[in-house]
N, C-alpha and C positions, 0 to 999 in steps of 0.2 A: 608734649615733648617726650621723647624716649631716649634722648642722648645720655641720660644718667643711669640708664638701666642696662641689664645684661640681655634682656629679651625684647624683641620688637613688638609693636602693636599698641603700647600704652599711650602713644601720641593720639590715638583715636578715642581716648577716654572721654574728652569733652563732648565729642559728637554723640557717643553712646549715651551720655547723660542727657543731652538735649532730646535724643530720640525717646528716652524714658520720660520725657515731658517734665523735667525738673522745673521749668518755668511755670507751667500750668499748675503744678502742685503748690507752688508758692503763691501764685495769684489766687488760688482757691482759699488760702489762709488770709487773704486780704492785703498782700504785699504788692507794691509796685515794683516790677522787675525790669531791669535794663540789661540786656545781653551786650557786652562790649566786644564780643567776638574773640577770636584767637590771636595770640601774639605770634607773629611770623617767625618760624624757627627752621633752620636748614635741616635736611634729613641726612642721616649718617652716610648714605651712599655717595654723596658728593663731598664728603669731608675726609680728612686724614687725622689719625690719632697722633698727636705730637708728643704726648707724655702718657705712657701706659699706666702710671700711678694716678693720673688725673685725666681720665678719658673725656675728650671733647671739652676740655676746660674753657677755651675762649668762647665757644658758642654757648655753653651753659651760663657762663658769666654774663654774656651780653643779654640773653633771654631773661635772666634773673634781675638785671638792672632795669630792664623795661617793666617787668612785673612789679618791682619795688616801687617805681614811680607811680604806676597805676593804683596800687593798693593805698599808698599814702594819700594820693589825690582824692580817692573815694572816701576815705576816713575823714579827711579835712572838710569835705563837703557835707559831712553829717550822715553819710549813708553806710550801709553794711556791705563789706566786700566778701563775696563768696567765690573762691578760686577753684576752678575745676581742672583736674589733671588726668593724665600726665604723670611722669615718674616723680618720686619724692624729692629730687634735687630742686624742684621748683620752690620748695619751702624756704630755700635760701633767699629767694626774692620776696616771697610773701612775708616772711618774718622781718626782713630788712625794711619793707614798707611799713609794716605795723609798728616796728620799733622806732622808725623815723618819726612817725606821727606821734607816738607816745612821748618821745624825747621832746618834741616841740611843744606838746600839750602839758608837759610836766606830769605825765602818768607813768605808773609802774606796770610793766608788761608781765603777765603770767601766761604760761603755755601748757595746755593739756595735749600730750603727744600720745595718740592711740595707735599702736603699731605692734606687730609681732617682733619688729627689730628696733633697736635703740637709735640707729642711724647716727652714731656719734664717733664713727671712724675718722681717722686722719690718713693722709697718704701712706704713712709708715705702718699703720696697723691694718689698712684695708686689704683683704685677700684678693680683691678683684680690680681695684682702681675705679670702680663705678661710683660716680658722685652722688647717686641717690642714697648711698650709705653714709653720707657726710654732712647733711644739712644742720643737724643739731650741733655738731662740733664747730662748724663755721659760724653759727649764730652765737656761740659763747666765746668766739675769738680764737679757736684752734684750727690748725691746718693751713691750707694755701691762702696766702694773702689776697689773691685775686677773689677768693670766695668770702673771706672775712670782711673785705672792704666793699662788698656790694651794698649799695644804698648809703654809703658814707663810711669813713674810717673810724668806727667806734664799735664797742662791744654791743651787740644787739640785745643780748639776753643774759640776765643773771641766772646761772645754773641752778641756784636754790629756788628759783621761781618757775621751775619746770616740774611737771608731774607726768611720768610715763605710765601708761596703762596697757596691759595685754602682752607684755614682753614674754617671748619664749625662744628667741634665737638671737643670742648676743655673743659677739666675738670677745676673745680674752682681752684684747686691748681696750675694747669698749667697757668691759666690766671695771677695769682699772680707772678709767676716766669717770665713770658714774660714781664710784666710791670716793675718789679724790675730790671731785667737785660737789659732792653731797647732793646729788640729784635724787629726788624722790622717785621711786620706781615700784610699780606693782606688777609682778609677774603673773602669769596665769595660775601659778601655785598659790599666790596671795589671794587671787580672786576666788579660787576654789575654797580656800580656807575661810576667808572673811565674808564672801558674798559680794556681789557687785554693788548692792545698796550701801554697805559700809565703806567700800572703796571710794565710791562717789561722794558720800558724805564727808569723808576725811579729806578728799581732794579739794572739794569746793570750800570747806571750812578753812583749809590751809591757804588756798590762793585768794579767797575773798578777804582774808584778814591781812594780806600783805601786798596785794596788787590792785590796780584800778581798771585794767583792761585784760580780759581773758580771751585768748585765741585758742581755737582747737584745730589741730592738724590730724586728720583722720585718714589712715592708710587702710585701704580695703582688705589688705592681708591680715589685719588685726582680728578679723572674724575667721571662724573655721572654714576650711575649703569646701565643706559640705554645704555651707550657706552661700559662699561666693567663691566660685572656682576661677573666675576671670582675673587672676592676679599673676604677676611675673615670678614672685617668690613665695608660693604657698607653704605654710607651715601647719601641720596638724595640731589640733588641740586648742583652737582659738575661741574667741567670744561666740556665744550662741546668737541666734536671731534676736531673742528677747533681751539678752544682756546688752547687745549693741543698741537696741532701741531704748532700753532703760537709761543708758548713759545719756543719750540725746534728750529724752524726756525730762530727765532731772536737770540738765543744763537749762532747758526752757523754763521749768518750774521755778528754778532759783533766779531766773533772769541774769544768768552768769555769762552769756555769750556775746562777744563784741565783734568777732570776725572769725572766718572759718575757711578751711580748704579741705577738699577731698582728693586723695592721691591714689595712684596705681590701679585705676579702672582700666582693664585691658580686654576689649571686646573680642580680640583675636583668640583669646584663651577661654572665652566665656561660652555659655550655652543659652542661645536665644535672648541675649542681653539681660539675663537675670541679675548679674552683678550690678549693672548700672541701674536697673529698676530698684534693687535693694538700696543702693547708695542714694538714689534720689529720694526714696522714702525716708531714709535716715535724716537727710537734710531737712525734710519737712517736719520730722519729729523734733529736731533741734530748734526749729523756728516756730514751734507751737502746735503742731498737729497732735490731737488727743484721741483716745479711744472713745471717751464720753465727753 
């Protein structure tokens, strides 16, 4: 899906990840992998924007509803959902599905949001009206009701159970929401100061002490553009190759990961599919790949 983004091409992200042999990498680690294919989504060329503050709202809502049902079903069956994207508006559906499962199972949901952006805009604060900047807001019950009600009319996520890592491009309205809702956030300045090991230790100690299911939402633009250029909203000064892998390795080491999504892989803006290759390797690290 690229309806939530400002630049085209990210709808081909899942294909790029398949070309990077993400399935083969996971099978090498001993996993049984089932590719459920793509959710059918209309392309912008045949659609009209009805509300410039919420661009392609009906179509994104419909896609996220379908995704939420799939994710919830996979978790209920005892399997691990890995969602490939696609612009980050898809997280509205992913988180709704995970939250629905946790609600039924009596579990507390925690989310690690790794992104250059906080994606916690609402229509009144968004400078673009692009919904890929709104999934965290929708998941904590803020913004358009069509989005907050995806997967059921309940608050999907307690804002104090979110940890954001890698922030370096945050709108003023988003800063206010992050502070008011007491969301834990580590900017790149925090990572520079503390080091990625301390940031991850603090993150996992915090979430594992208060939640029962940890979901990671990884936006490829969290890493520096010199590592992965194939993203729609690149921001200099991001995570290094090793820092990104360390995050994933530590999740695997602590047995902390229960569901995952990879967003904003854009092969149109990439060079020889290097971004998708990197993203596929990160997933493998998160699910147990080791140097030794």
